[in-house]
C-alpha positions in Angstrom: 21.4 -136.6 62.0 19.8 -134.0 63.5 21.3 -131.2 65.2 19.2 -129.7 68.3 19.0 -125.7 68.2 19.3 -124.5 71.7 17.3 -122.1 70.8 13.9 -121.9 69.0 13.5 -120.9 65.2 12.3 -117.7 65.6 14.7 -116.0 68.0 17.0 -117.5 65.0 15.6 -115.7 62.4 15.6 -112.2 64.7 19.2 -112.7 65.6 20.4 -113.4 61.7 18.2 -109.8 60.6 19.5 -108.2 63.5 22.8 -109.3 62.6 22.6 -108.0 59.0 21.0 -104.6 59.7 23.8 -103.8 62.1 26.6 -105.0 59.3 24.8 -103.0 57.5 24.3 -100.0 58.9 28.4 -99.9 59.8 29.2 -100.8 55.9 26.9 -97.5 54.7 28.8 -95.3 57.8 31.8 -96.3 56.7 31.6 -96.1 52.7 29.9 -93.1 52.2 31.9 -89.8 53.2 30.0 -86.8 51.5 32.4 -85.3 49.6 32.9 -81.6 50.6 31.1 -79.0 48.4 32.9 -76.7 46.2 32.3 -73.5 46.1 30.1 -71.9 43.2 32.5 -69.7 42.2 34.9 -72.2 41.0 32.2 -73.3 38.7 32.8 -70.0 36.4 34.2 -69.6 33.2 33.6 -73.1 32.8 29.8 -74.6 31.7 26.6 -74.4 32.8 26.1 -78.0 32.6 29.0 -78.0 35.7 27.9 -75.0 37.5 24.1 -77.1 37.8 25.4 -79.8 39.6 25.8 -77.8 42.7 21.5 -77.5 43.5 22.9 -74.3 45.1 24.2 -72.4 42.3 23.2 -70.2 39.7 24.6 -69.6 36.4 24.5 -66.5 34.5 25.0 -66.3 31.3 25.4 -63.0 30.2 29.0 -63.2 32.0 29.4 -67.4 31.6 29.8 -66.8 36.1 28.5 -69.2 38.1 27.0 -67.9 41.2 25.7 -68.9 44.8 22.3 -68.6 44.7 20.9 -65.5 47.0 18.8 -67.7 49.1 17.5 -64.9 50.8 15.6 -63.4 48.8 13.8 -65.9 46.6 14.0 -64.5 43.2 17.6 -63.3 42.3 17.9 -59.2 42.6 18.6 -58.1 38.8 21.8 -56.4 39.9 23.3 -60.1 40.0 22.1 -61.8 37.0 18.7 -61.0 34.4 16.0 -63.2 35.0 16.1 -64.0 31.3 19.8 -64.7 31.2 19.8 -66.8 35.0 19.4 -70.5 35.0 18.6 -72.7 37.9 17.8 -76.2 37.9 18.8 -77.0 34.4 20.1 -74.5 31.6 17.8 -74.9 28.7 15.2 -73.1 30.6 15.6 -69.6 31.5 14.8 -68.8 35.2 11.5 -66.2 33.5 10.5 -69.3 32.2 10.5 -71.5 34.8 8.8 -68.9 36.8 6.2 -68.8 34.9 5.8 -72.5 34.2 5.5 -72.9 37.5 3.1 -70.5 38.1 1.2 -71.6 35.5 1.0 -75.4 36.4 0.4 -74.2 40.5 -3.1 -72.1 39.0 -3.9 -75.4 37.0 -3.4 -77.4 39.9 -5.4 -74.5 42.2 -8.4 -74.4 40.0 -8.6 -77.9 39.7 -8.7 -78.1 43.1 -11.2 -75.6 43.6 -13.7 -77.3 41.0 -13.7 -80.1 42.7 -14.5 -79.2 45.7 -17.3 -77.3 44.4 -18.3 -80.1 42.1 -18.4 -82.3 44.9 -20.4 -79.7 47.2 -22.9 -78.9 44.6 -23.4 -83.0 43.6 -24.0 -83.5 47.4 -26.6 -80.4 47.9 -27.9 -82.2 44.6 -28.2 -85.4 46.4 -29.8 -84.1 49.2 -32.3 -82.3 47.1 -33.0 -85.7 45.1 -33.6 -88.1 48.5 -35.9 -85.2 49.5 -38.0 -85.1 46.7 -37.8 -89.0 46.7 -39.2 -89.1 50.3 -41.4 -86.8 49.4 -42.8 -88.5 46.4 -43.0 -91.9 48.5 -45.3 -89.7 51.2 -47.8 -88.4 48.2 -47.9 -92.0 46.8 -48.6 -93.3 50.3 -51.5 -90.5 51.1 -53.1 -91.4 47.8 -52.8 -94.9 48.2 -54.8 -94.9 51.9 -56.6 -92.2 49.8 -58.1 -95.1 47.2 -58.5 -98.0 50.0 -60.6 -95.2 52.1 -62.8 -94.6 48.4 -62.5 -98.1 48.3 -64.1 -99.3 51.0 -66.8 -96.2 51.0 -67.8 -97.5 48.4 -68.1 -101.2 49.2 -70.3 -99.7 52.5 -72.9 -97.8 50.1 -73.3 -101.2 47.4 -73.5 -103.1 50.5 -76.6 -100.8 51.4 -78.1 -101.0 48.5 -77.7 -104.3 48.3 -79.1 -104.7 51.7 -82.3 -102.3 50.9 -83.0 -104.7 47.8 -82.5 -107.5 49.7 -79.4 -108.3 47.7 -76.8 -108.7 50.2 -76.2 -112.7 50.8 -75.4 -113.8 54.2 -72.0 -113.5 55.7 -71.8 -117.7 57.1 -72.8 -118.7 53.7 -71.3 -116.6 50.6 -72.8 -119.8 48.3 -75.8 -119.7 48.7 -78.1 -120.4 45.9 -79.6 -117.3 44.8 -83.7 -117.9 44.2 -86.1 -115.9 41.6 -89.3 -115.0 42.5 
């Protein structure tokens, strides 16, 4: 026995999806509570790994301290910690090497973009030049063909004149007439 639904099927599906979405948002809102961030100084005299779990912290190996990253300046000043002893993000690479590695990667990206742009511009210019050369060759080929046809026509006229002079020109109405020897 079939139950008669008062709403169309697509409307029921839409209502079901909407209800699930609202329930999911409510669940996310109630379960996800951001933990209050601890101050970086709380991780001092602990380990580098614990300190760098917080991305706003900087670990200094000279005195094993965890300090807030100086966001006002791009690089931490040497009075705070020397670049060779500073760690940020990961413990296994110092800040100096991190800066050099990032500069090399950025340089490689810029060089490859520049090379690609120059190559594309060169290829585009070269393809235009090839198209122009091809058009020029086609024009010359057509001129040679027309000159050949004109010379062929002139030769035919000259040959017809010679045939007419010596009486060898056949009647154009009956080109297959019998040739009579006198």
